[in-house]
N, C-alpha and C positions, 0 to 999 in steps of 0.2 A: 646546277652547282652542288657539289657534295656538302653535306652538313659539316660543321666544325665543332669546336669545343669552347666553352666559356670556363676559364679557370679563375675561381674567386679566391684571392689571396695570392700575392705575388712574391712571397718570401721563398726560402729554400725548398719547402714542400711544393709550392707552386712551380718553382723552376724545374723540379724533377718531372712533374706532370707535363709541363710545356715542352721540355726536351724530348720526352718519350713520344708524345703525340706529334710534335713538329717534325721529328725525323721520319715519320710515316706520312708526311704530307698533309696532315690535318691543319686546317686553318684555326688559328687561336685568337680569341679575344681575352685579354688578361685584365683582371680587375684588381688593382692595387688597393689594399685596405690599411696599410700602415706606412708611415713616412720612411721606414728603413727597407721597404720592399725593393727587390732588385730584378725579379724575374720578368717584369714588364719590359725590360730593356733587351730581352732575348731576341735574337734574329728571327726566331720562329713566330714571334707575336705579330699578328697583322692588324690588331686593334688594341688600343690602350685606353682604359678608363680608370679614373681615380675615385675611390669611395672611402676617404679617410675617416669618416665618422661611423663606419659600419658597427663598430663595437659599442657605440652609444645609441645608434638608431638603426635597428635591423631592417626597418621598412624601406630604407634607402636602397637596399639590394633588390627588394621586390619591385620597387619603382623602376630601377634601371633595367631589370629583366623584362618587365612588362612594356617598357618604352621601346625595347629592341626585339620584341617577340616576333614581329613580322620578318625582320631580317635574319634572326637567329632561329627561326622555327625548326624544330627537330634536332638542334644542337644538343650535345651532352653538356651538363653542367657539373663541374668538379669543385667541391669545397675543399680548401686546404687549411682551414683553421676552424676553431670551434664556433665562432660567430657565424661564419658562412654555413657550416653544418647545421647549426640550430635553426637558422632562418629557413634554409631549404627544407628541412624536415618538418618544421611547423607549418609550412605553406605547401606541402607536398602535393596535395590534390589540386590546388589552384595552379601551381607552376607546371605540373606534369601534363597539362593540356597543351602546352606549347613546347616544352623541353623534355629531353631525356635526362632525368635526374639520376645521379649515381649514389643517392642516399635513400634510405627507407623513411617511411613516415615517422613523426616524432615519437609516437607510442612505442616504436620498436628500437629507437636509438637513444632515448632520453638517458638511460643508464650509462651509456658510453660517454656522454658529455659531462655528467656528474662524476668526477674522478674518484671521489670517496665511495660512491655507490658502486662504481665499476670494480673497484678494488675488493669490496665486500663480496660481490657476486663472483668474481674470479676466484677468490680464496675459497668460497663455499663450493665451487665446482672442482676444487683441488688443483688449481693452476698455481704453480710457484711464481711468486712475484718478488721483485726487489722491495726492500723496505723504503718507504718514503718518510723522511724525517722532517719535511717542511721546507720552507723557503731558505735560500742560502743567505742566512743572516748570522750575526754574532751569537744571538740567543740560541739558534739551532745548533751551532757548534758546541754549545755547553750542555746539551741534553744528555742525561745519563743513558748509558748503553750505546751511544754512538761510537763506532769503531772506525778508525782511519786505516787505509785510504777509503775515500768515498768518491762517488761519481756525482758531479754537480751538473744539473741540466738547466 
């Protein structure tokens, strides 16, 4: 049987990964990490697992992957949120014995997870970036220098 893919995080990013792989006949195990996730309902998903406390307890993902290591041996693991990315990167050596990880070890991606650090590094490299004014709150809208229209993410 051909290897499949484990998609960790089943919101819109996960849905894109699931659809792209599913259209190519790849078996998908979707791990939902938030109550508002939708991708685990995709017709391409063959297994569904809920891990709602991932953001509070990263070890839960390691436990789930190790519990299924025999069945999912050789499968690619795709993180689609920062919690999943952090967990897989920090346990890269341990998990890469059973899985094909699509992330680099923590030492190489730590700066990507820390958004302020990533912004500093990108600017130092001469990469143009949009200005981040902070969270979408009333206080942020009153900041000096803020010009409308703005994009809210």
